[in-house]
C-alpha distance (Angstrom), angle and dihedral (degrees) to the residues before:
residue distance angle dihedral
M1 . . .
L2 3.78 . .
P3 3.83 109.2 .
E4 3.78 119.5 -110.2
P5 3.83 103.9 -92.3
D6 3.78 117.0 -109.0
P7 3.84 113.1 -139.5
T8 3.81 94.0 -143.1
L9 3.80 92.4 51.7
C10 3.81 91.0 46.4
R11 3.80 90.4 54.8
A12 3.80 90.0 49.9
L13 3.80 90.7 50.1
A14 3.81 90.4 51.1
D15 3.81 89.6 50.7
D16 3.81 91.3 53.5
L17 3.80 93.7 46.2
R18 3.78 90.8 48.3
S19 3.81 93.1 47.4
A20 3.82 90.2 50.9
G21 3.78 91.5 51.9
Y22 3.79 87.8 -121.0
A23 3.81 99.2 179.9
G24 3.77 135.8 132.9
A25 3.79 95.8 -109.4
A26 3.81 92.1 47.4
L27 3.80 92.5 51.6
R28 3.79 91.5 46.4
D29 3.80 89.3 52.4
A30 3.81 91.1 46.1
W31 3.79 96.9 55.7
G32 3.79 101.5 18.4
A33 3.78 135.9 -109.1
Q34 3.80 95.2 -85.2
A35 3.81 93.0 51.9
D36 3.80 90.4 44.8
D37 3.79 90.5 56.2
A38 3.81 88.8 47.6
V39 3.82 90.8 54.3
A40 3.80 88.5 56.3
R41 3.82 87.5 55.8
G42 3.81 92.6 50.3
L43 3.83 97.4 -99.4
R44 3.80 113.5 129.7
G45 3.81 101.2 170.0
P46 3.82 99.5 84.6
A47 3.80 92.6 50.1
E48 3.80 92.7 45.3
R49 3.80 91.1 51.6
A50 3.80 92.2 46.8
L51 3.81 91.8 55.3
G52 3.79 89.5 54.2
D53 3.79 112.4 169.5
R54 3.83 96.3 -20.7
R55 3.81 111.4 143.0
D56 3.79 101.5 -179.9
A57 3.81 117.8 123.9
L58 3.82 94.8 -102.3
A59 3.80 92.2 53.4
V60 3.82 93.7 44.3
L61 3.80 94.6 49.2
G62 3.80 89.7 41.9
R63 3.80 90.3 56.9
L64 3.81 94.1 42.3
W65 3.81 103.6 42.9
G66 3.78 103.5 9.7
L67 3.81 96.9 50.8
G68 3.80 102.1 16.2
L69 3.82 95.0 -121.4
E70 3.78 130.1 144.7
V71 3.81 118.0 -105.1
S72 3.79 133.3 -170.7
R73 3.77 119.7 -87.3
E74 3.79 91.3 -124.4
D75 3.81 92.8 54.4
A76 3.79 93.4 44.6
E77 3.81 93.2 50.7
A78 3.80 90.2 51.3
A79 3.81 91.9 48.8
M80 3.82 96.4 53.9
P81 3.80 109.2 38.2
A82 3.82 94.7 151.8
L83 3.80 98.3 46.2
S84 3.83 100.7 31.9
L85 3.77 125.1 -158.0
D86 3.80 90.9 -85.3
G87 3.79 90.3 54.6
A88 3.80 92.5 47.9
A89 3.81 90.1 49.6
A90 3.81 90.4 49.0
L91 3.82 88.4 55.9
G92 3.79 89.6 50.8
L93 3.80 93.2 -116.3
L94 3.82 98.9 124.1
S95 3.76 147.1 -7.7
V96 3.80 129.8 -133.0
D97 3.80 120.0 -132.5
G98 3.78 109.3 -179.7
D99 3.79 106.7 -68.7
R100 3.81 92.5 -10.3
V101 3.79 127.8 87.7
V102 3.80 113.1 -154.8
P103 3.82 121.3 -160.6
A104 3.80 117.3 -124.7
V105 3.81 96.0 -175.6
L106 3.78 141.6 12.4
V107 3.80 120.9 -110.4
R108 3.78 110.5 -169.0
P109 3.80 133.2 173.5
Q110 3.81 113.6 -111.4
P111 3.82 118.2 -167.5
F112 3.78 120.2 -154.2
A113 3.80 133.6 179.2
D114 3.80 130.6 -168.2
A115 3.79 139.4 149.2
D116 3.81 90.1 -64.6
G117 3.79 93.6 56.6
E118 3.78 138.1 -99.5
V119 3.79 127.9 -39.6
E120 3.77 135.5 171.0
W121 3.76 120.8 -149.4
W122 3.80 130.1 -168.6
I123 3.79 108.1 -127.2
A124 3.80 121.2 -162.0
S125 3.80 119.7 -157.6
D126 3.78 140.0 149.1
L127 3.80 122.8 -66.5
D128 3.79 112.3 -86.4
E129 3.81 126.2 -129.0
A130 3.80 91.4 -91.7
A131 3.80 90.2 59.9
L132 3.80 93.6 39.5
G133 3.78 93.8 46.0
G134 3.79 93.3 -136.7
P135 3.82 146.9 30.5
L136 3.77 119.0 -23.0
P137 3.81 123.6 -105.4
E138 3.79 114.2 -108.3
D139 3.82 93.3 -113.5
H140 3.82 91.6 54.5
V141 3.81 114.5 146.0
L142 3.76 109.4 -145.8
G143 3.78 124.0 -139.6
V144 3.78 124.6 -140.6
G145 3.79 102.1 -42.0
G146 3.75 132.6 173.4
A147 3.81 94.3 -84.0
S148 3.81 91.6 51.9
Q149 3.78 90.7 51.3
T150 3.80 91.2 48.1
L151 3.80 92.2 52.7
A152 3.80 90.2 47.8
R153 3.81 91.0 53.4
L154 3.81 89.2 52.7
Q155 3.79 97.5 51.6
L156 3.78 115.3 120.9
T157 3.77 116.9 -127.2
W158 3.81 92.4 -130.1
R159 3.78 116.7 124.6
G160 3.78 131.1 -142.8
G161 3.77 145.1 163.1
T162 3.80 101.9 -98.0
A163 3.78 137.5 16.2
L164 3.79 137.8 -168.9
D165 3.80 124.6 -146.2
L166 3.79 102.5 -161.7
G167 3.81 110.5 -157.4
T168 3.78 95.6 5.6
G169 3.82 100.6 -174.1
C170 3.80 107.7 179.1
G171 3.82 89.9 -2.7
I172 3.79 101.0 -109.7
Q173 3.82 94.9 133.6
A174 3.81 90.7 47.3
L175 3.80 89.9 55.0
R176 3.79 90.6 50.5
L177 3.80 93.7 46.8
R178 3.80 90.0 49.8
R179 3.81 88.2 66.7
L180 3.81 88.2 61.7
V181 3.81 102.3 39.1
P182 3.82 135.1 30.6
R183 3.81 94.8 -129.1
V184 3.82 131.2 40.2
V185 3.79 128.4 -178.3
A186 3.82 111.6 -155.6
T187 3.81 118.2 -165.1
D188 3.79 134.8 -174.0
I189 3.79 140.3 157.9
S190 3.81 88.5 -128.6
E191 3.80 120.3 79.5
R192 3.80 87.1 -165.4
A193 3.81 90.0 58.4
L194 3.81 91.3 48.6
R195 3.81 90.5 52.7
F196 3.79 89.6 52.6
T197 3.80 88.1 50.3
R198 3.80 91.5 52.0
L199 3.81 90.8 45.2
N200 3.80 92.2 51.6
A201 3.80 92.8 46.8
L202 3.81 91.4 51.6
L203 3.80 93.4 42.4
N204 3.80 90.8 55.2
D205 3.82 95.3 39.0
V206 3.81 93.7 -118.1
D207 3.80 116.9 151.4
G208 3.79 130.5 -175.0
I209 3.83 96.5 63.1
E210 3.80 116.4 121.7
T211 3.81 119.2 -170.6
R212 3.81 124.5 -149.4
L213 3.79 129.9 -175.7
G214 3.80 119.3 -132.9
S215 3.78 148.6 84.2
L216 3.79 123.0 -71.2
F217 3.82 111.1 -46.8
E218 3.81 97.7 -13.4
P219 3.85 93.8 101.8
V220 3.83 92.2 52.9
A221 3.79 101.7 42.7
D222 3.84 112.5 164.7
Q223 3.83 92.3 6.4
V224 3.79 125.9 120.2
F225 3.81 129.0 -159.4
D226 3.78 138.9 -161.5
R227 3.79 93.0 -140.2
V228 3.80 131.0 27.4
A229 3.80 124.6 -177.3
S230 3.76 123.9 -177.7
N231 3.75 133.9 178.2
P232 3.80 90.3 177.2
P233 3.80 126.0 -169.7
F234 3.79 88.6 -94.2
V235 3.81 100.9 157.4
I236 3.79 111.1 124.4
T237 3.81 105.7 -126.2
P238 3.81 130.7 179.4
R239 3.78 112.3 -108.5
V240 3.81 95.3 -138.2
A241 3.78 134.2 113.4
G242 3.77 115.7 -86.2
V243 3.81 96.5 30.4
P244 3.82 111.2 110.3
A245 3.80 113.9 -120.9
Y246 3.80 102.6 -150.7
E247 3.78 109.7 -160.5
Y248 3.80 93.4 -146.4
R249 3.81 93.4 60.4
D250 3.82 108.8 15.0
G251 3.79 119.7 73.1
G252 3.79 94.2 -168.4
L253 3.82 96.2 -115.1
E254 3.78 130.1 113.2
G255 3.80 119.8 -95.2
D256 3.79 114.6 -32.3
A257 3.82 94.1 -24.2
L258 3.82 91.9 116.8
V259 3.80 92.5 59.5
A260 3.80 89.7 43.9
S261 3.82 89.3 53.2
V262 3.79 91.9 51.6
I263 3.80 93.3 49.5
T264 3.80 96.5 43.3
G265 3.79 93.9 43.4
V266 3.78 102.0 45.4
A267 3.81 96.6 72.7
A268 3.80 90.4 74.7
H269 3.80 90.5 55.9
L270 3.81 101.2 48.6
A271 3.79 119.8 98.9
P272 3.82 116.4 -141.9
G273 3.79 105.0 -69.9
G274 3.80 89.6 14.8
V275 3.80 118.9 146.3
V276 3.80 132.4 -152.4
Q277 3.79 122.4 -163.3
S278 3.77 119.6 -170.5
L279 3.77 144.6 158.7
G280 3.76 122.6 -131.0
N281 3.78 153.5 159.7
W282 3.80 123.8 -129.0
E283 3.76 130.9 -173.3
Y284 3.79 129.6 -120.9
R285 3.80 105.6 -144.3
D286 3.80 125.9 -166.8
G287 3.78 93.3 -32.1
E288 3.81 96.4 -40.7
S289 3.80 111.3 131.1
G290 3.78 116.5 -117.1
L291 3.79 90.2 -140.1
D292 3.81 90.1 55.2
R293 3.80 88.9 53.6
V294 3.81 90.1 52.1
R295 3.81 89.4 50.4
E296 3.80 89.0 57.1
W297 3.81 90.9 50.6
V298 3.81 93.1 51.9
G299 3.80 94.7 53.1
P300 3.81 127.1 -172.3
S301 3.80 103.9 -58.5
L302 3.83 103.5 70.7
D303 3.77 137.9 61.3
A304 3.79 107.2 -118.0
W305 3.78 136.8 -162.6
V306 3.81 111.1 175.3
I307 3.79 119.3 177.9
E308 3.78 121.1 -168.2
R309 3.80 112.2 -156.7
E310 3.79 101.2 -177.6
V311 3.79 145.1 -9.6
L312 3.81 119.9 -141.0
D313 3.77 125.0 -160.8
P314 3.83 114.9 -121.4
L315 3.81 94.8 -99.7
A316 3.81 94.5 49.3
Y317 3.80 90.2 47.5
A318 3.80 92.3 50.1
E319 3.81 92.4 48.5
L320 3.81 91.6 49.8
W321 3.78 95.6 55.2
V322 3.80 98.6 36.5
R323 3.81 88.3 56.1
D324 3.82 90.2 44.4
G325 3.80 89.5 62.0
G326 3.80 90.9 55.5
T327 3.82 99.5 -104.8
V328 3.79 108.2 144.5
P329 3.83 120.4 -126.6
G330 3.78 114.4 -114.8
T331 3.79 95.1 36.7
P332 3.83 125.3 111.9
A333 3.82 89.6 -117.2
Y334 3.81 90.5 55.7
A335 3.82 93.0 51.0
R336 3.80 91.6 46.6
L337 3.80 92.7 52.2
I338 3.81 92.7 47.0
D339 3.80 89.4 53.2
A340 3.81 90.7 50.2
W341 3.80 91.2 53.5
L342 3.79 93.5 47.2
D343 3.80 92.1 48.2
D344 3.80 90.1 50.4
F345 3.80 92.8 51.0
A346 3.79 92.5 45.9
A347 3.82 91.3 53.7
R348 3.82 89.9 61.2
G349 3.80 97.2 36.6
V350 3.80 92.2 -113.1
T351 3.80 113.0 175.3
G352 3.80 98.7 171.8
V353 3.79 144.5 -5.5
G354 3.78 122.1 -130.9
F355 3.79 124.3 -150.6
G356 3.75 123.8 -161.4
Y357 3.76 154.4 116.3
V358 3.78 128.3 -69.8
L359 3.81 123.4 -157.7
L360 3.80 117.1 179.3
R361 3.80 129.5 174.6
R362 3.77 135.3 -173.9
P363 3.82 107.2 -132.6
L364 3.78 115.8 -118.9
A365 3.79 89.3 -131.6
G366 3.78 137.9 -9.0
A367 3.77 129.2 9.2
P368 3.80 125.8 -28.7
T369 3.80 115.7 -86.0
L370 3.81 100.7 -171.9
A371 3.81 125.9 71.0
R372 3.80 111.4 154.8
Y373 3.80 120.2 160.6
E374 3.78 107.9 170.4
R375 3.78 146.6 149.2
V376 3.79 115.1 -121.4
A377 3.79 118.8 174.5
G378 3.81 100.9 178.9
G379 3.75 135.6 75.4
G380 3.80 105.0 86.5
E381 3.80 113.5 -162.7
S382 3.81 96.0 -24.2
V383 3.79 123.0 142.7
F384 3.80 100.1 -111.9
G385 3.81 100.9 -179.6
P386 3.82 99.6 88.5
H387 3.82 89.9 41.9
L388 3.80 92.0 52.0
A389 3.80 91.6 46.5
A390 3.80 91.6 52.0
C391 3.81 91.7 46.6
L392 3.80 91.9 51.3
E393 3.79 91.9 48.6
N394 3.80 89.8 49.9
H395 3.80 90.3 48.4
D396 3.80 92.5 51.0
R397 3.77 91.6 51.0
A398 3.80 94.9 45.0
A399 3.82 91.9 46.9
L400 3.82 88.8 63.6
L401 3.81 92.0 55.7
D402 3.78 124.9 83.4
D403 3.80 117.4 -153.2
E404 3.78 91.8 -84.8
G405 3.78 90.7 51.8
L406 3.79 91.9 47.5
A407 3.81 90.4 50.1
S408 3.82 88.0 54.9
A409 3.82 93.1 50.3
V410 3.79 121.7 104.7
L411 3.79 112.8 -136.9
R412 3.77 139.2 -179.4
F413 3.77 130.7 -160.9
A414 3.80 116.1 -109.9
P415 3.82 115.5 -99.7
D416 3.82 93.0 -118.9
V417 3.82 94.0 56.4
T418 3.80 119.3 107.9
E419 3.78 133.2 174.9
A420 3.80 128.1 -132.2
R421 3.81 124.0 -167.4
H422 3.78 122.7 -163.9
H423 3.79 119.8 -157.2
R424 3.76 130.4 -170.1
P425 3.80 110.7 -127.1
G426 3.78 111.0 -80.4
E427 3.82 95.8 9.0
E428 3.79 121.2 118.2
S429 3.80 97.9 -158.6
P430 3.80 118.4 66.3
S431 3.78 118.5 -111.5
V432 3.82 92.3 -154.4
I433 3.81 131.2 24.9
E434 3.80 118.5 -168.8
L435 3.78 133.5 -171.9
R436 3.79 113.8 -152.0
Q437 3.79 133.3 -165.8
G438 3.78 118.7 -141.8
G439 3.79 93.1 -163.8
G440 3.78 137.8 24.0
F441 3.79 110.6 42.3
A442 3.81 91.8 -18.8
R443 3.78 92.3 -121.0
T444 3.79 121.9 -172.1
I445 3.80 117.2 -161.6
E446 3.78 131.1 179.7
V447 3.81 115.7 -128.0
D448 3.78 136.1 179.8
S449 3.79 124.7 -117.7
A450 3.81 93.8 -95.2
L451 3.82 95.1 54.4
A452 3.81 91.5 41.5
A453 3.81 89.6 53.5
L454 3.80 91.2 48.3
V455 3.81 93.8 50.3
G456 3.79 90.7 47.2
A457 3.80 90.6 51.9
C458 3.84 94.3 49.2
D459 3.79 96.4 101.5
G460 3.79 98.8 139.2
D461 3.80 94.8 -93.4
L462 3.83 113.2 91.6
P463 3.82 129.3 32.3
V464 3.79 120.1 -104.4
G465 3.80 93.9 -109.8
A466 3.78 93.7 56.0
L467 3.80 90.5 48.9
V468 3.81 92.3 50.1
D469 3.81 91.0 50.2
A470 3.80 91.3 50.9
I471 3.81 92.2 48.1
A472 3.83 90.7 48.3
Q473 3.77 89.8 53.8
L474 3.80 91.5 47.9
L475 3.82 92.7 48.9
E476 3.79 92.1 40.3
V477 3.82 94.6 -125.3
D478 3.78 132.7 129.7
A479 3.81 110.1 -79.8
A480 3.83 95.2 -146.5
E481 3.79 92.0 51.0
L482 3.79 91.3 47.8
R483 3.82 90.9 51.1
A484 3.79 91.2 51.4
D485 3.79 89.7 50.7
V486 3.80 99.4 42.3
L487 3.82 105.9 38.6
P488 3.85 96.6 68.4
R489 3.78 88.7 50.8
V490 3.79 90.5 48.3
R491 3.81 88.4 56.0
E492 3.80 89.3 53.5
L493 3.80 91.4 50.2
I494 3.80 89.8 51.2
V495 3.82 93.5 51.4
T496 3.80 93.4 46.3
G497 3.80 94.1 48.2
F498 3.80 102.5 -110.0
L499 3.82 90.3 114.1
T500 3.77 130.3 30.0
F501 3.77 136.5 -178.2
A502 3.77 111.3 -86.7
D503 3.81 94.3 -131.1
A504 3.81 94.6 48.0
């Protein structure tokens, strides 16, 4: 078990890391961009070779806690004068074996930027499979992986009084939430994970984070929060002997029941106006849509925006997560685990597994007004949080307007929106007109000439109704019929961020 972190030792560790210049950009410069990208893929060799025989503190700590490699006792002592090897061992960060110092954890720089500026934290977590040289132990505490980064990019910029990080792991989401609220409760079923969370909070001098041990919402019974973030252990794992149940990704329930429990249970813990953002997997069963199953979980009391990014077939899903645990393809163990996954899916009639983002909100008053369950493939590595916040604010404003009110509104197209027209050779009129987003989820939608003309004319000057009337006259169509056709589509463009209110 990781020792309980000592605040004095954590401050000394921070002093040594700071003195060494132990930062993401410095490490990337030290071993090169190509090697840095390889480290993210679990390959240490290029970075190790690039460091060569360097013995400065940055290189030594980079080997030890960035790559998970042994270093000499002499070099380690020189690199941590404030903490000392005894102090590092007392924190559970390393062990000393004669003249060798062996890492027990990874400590990696993690940059983050939001509306308040840029920060870089040091995040401690368990050694990965590259450092271990094999499969992970079941109580492994993951560092900042791809899912964590995705959830961070989704976070709204809205503030509040309290927040809950459900299934905190190493604590990265709790640290991010703390920048938005003065008090965060971080829960996990793993005491080891909670100790990493406390270590990382102390190491980065972040207060206001309280950790609680327990499953799902048990540690916060009868409490409500303004913000909830959850990167839950959503991976669908066979419940049979011989299949590792990794705490960081496996919630211990059958199929997608863990994600269902998060979604159905969170309503009781949201304050009015409170928002939960989560990642999840959901099963497609015997022709039943996974998104329809999520809709049933949400129920009638919450606003919901659920975005499905991809659907994997059972074999692709099994391969993804068997490899994630460090089991090598081509081995008997790999084949056995794949078979276990496929048998598990077949028993429930699973034909695919969806992955996506869940945003739920308790309305401040009245009934929910938002129920979007959609598939969106674009967006890349964009920061979606500000885009989502703007879209929700636009939705809330538009939901208060009837058609007459919307016709009186003055809109403008978003600055990242462009138009593409496709012509068949020799034809003057376009056969396809597309509106494209440069940011957000990088949506591309096909529009007709009337809607394209309206969007192009939304420059913050005239109200929508006047523009529709002018376009109807130009196209020689009935203005009332054009309004009835266009206004619902204008609402959609407002919610998805193509259009915004001119005075916003």
